[in-house]
N, C-alpha and C positions, 0 to 999 in steps of 0.2 A: 250366545254370541249374537250381536246385533249388526246387521248390514244395511247399507244404503244401496239400493239397486236402482239403476237408471236403465229403463227400457225406452229406446228411441229418445224422446225428450221429456219423459215423465219419471220423477223420482218417487220411490216407495221404500218403506221400511220393512225389513224381513228379519225375524228373530228365530234363532235355532236354540232349543233347550230340550230338557228331558221330556217335556210334554209334547214335543213335535215342532212343527213349523207354524209361525204366526205371521200373517201378512197384514201390515198396518195394525188396526185395532181388532181384527177378526179373532175369533177363538182359535186356539192351536189345533192343527190337524196332523194326522200321521202322514209322513212322506217317505218315499223310497226312490232310490236311483239305481238303475241296473244297466250295466254295459252289455252290448251285444258283441260277442267275440268277433274280431276281424272286421269291425265296422265302426264308423264314426258315430253311429246311431246309439242313442241312449233312451231307455224307457224311464219315464218319470211318472210315479204314481203319487197323486196328491188327494188324500181322502179316498173317494171312490172313482176319481177320474184318472185315466191313463193317457199320457201324451208321448208321442214319438218326437225326440229332439235330436237335431244334428248340431254340433258345436264346432266352431272354428276360432281358435285363439287369435287375437289381434295384438298389435304392438301396444304395450303398456300394461301395467298391473291391473288385473281383474277385468280386462276388456275381451269381449267375445261377440261373434256374430252367431245368432241362434236361429235355426229354422224349426219352428214348432208346428207340427202338422201342416207343413207347407207354407207357413207365414214366416217372414224374415223379421228379426228384431236385432238392433244394435244394442248391446248391453254392457254395463259396467257395474260390477259388484265389489264394493269396498267396505271394510269395517268402518264404524262411525269415526274413529280417530283419524284414519287415513283420509276419509272423505272430508273431514273438517280441515285438515292440513292442506289438502289440495284446493279446497274452496278459498281458504285464506291466501294461499300463494297466488292463485289465479286473480283474486280481487286486487292484490297489491302489485301485480305485474303491469309494467307499462305496455301500452299498445305497440304492436310490432310494425304498424304501418300497413301499406297495401299488401295483400296476400293474393297474388295472381294464381289463377287456375291454369296449369300447364299440362300439355299432352304428355302422359307418362310413356307413350309408345306411339309409333306411327299408326294412323287409322283414319276412319271416316266418321265425320260428325253425323249423328243420327237425329239428335234433338237438343235444343237449347231451351232450358226451362226458365230463364230470366232475361230481363232487358235492362238497359241502362237506367239507373235510378232506383231499381228494386232493392229492398232490404233483404239480406239473407242471414240465416242463423248458422252457427257451426254445425256441420253434418248435413246440411240441406243439399239435396241434389241440384246441380247447376247445369251440367252438360252430360249427355249420353253419347259415347263414341263406340264404334265397332272396330275391333281389332282381332284378327285371326278368327273371324266368324263368331266372336263373342261380344255381347254388348256390355260395356263398362260404364257405370254411373260415376261421374266425378263429382265430389262433394266439396263444399266450402270447408276449409280447415278452421276458420274463425268467423265470427259474425262481422258483418260490414255492409257496405252499400256497393252495388255494381257501378263501377265507373264507366266501363265500356265492354261490349261484347264484340270480339274480334273474328268470330266465325259464324257460319250459318249452316243449317242442315244440308248435307251433301258435299261439304267441304272436306277435301283430303288434307290431313295435317301430318307433319313430321314430329318425332319425339322432341319435347321441349318447346313446342310452339305455344305462344300465348293464346289462350282461348277466351278467358274472361278476366278482366282486371277488377280487383276489389279495392276499396279504401275504407 
């Protein structure tokens, strides 16, 4: 079975067969996945390397947030057919217009990573806000250009407040 795996913004091909796991055009290697009972941690052995991986399922087929030995990755793993269908439907979809970044909850703005006129990509961090003593990075849901930034660090906002307008 062949998969198209996207880690952050980079797509790679991964094949699973009787020889093992093949990454891009590399030779096949033996791989094992082990659950740790009562924990979201999984141990992944690829060849002679062992990795501690924590996974969190995200909305959508094949989407996960992975923490690998302390590093965070946004990932999506789809079989070739599903990936091709999704790419074709995304290419033919009409633009949805401005996609504002709204506060998902009341909180305090910690950092604004963009300014008016900046180009942003889907998934790019735009604003960091603190709510309930946790920092939350708000990301652009679609590519676009920043039309206006409505907040500054230190600003208290209510749920639903417009933070950044995109077009």
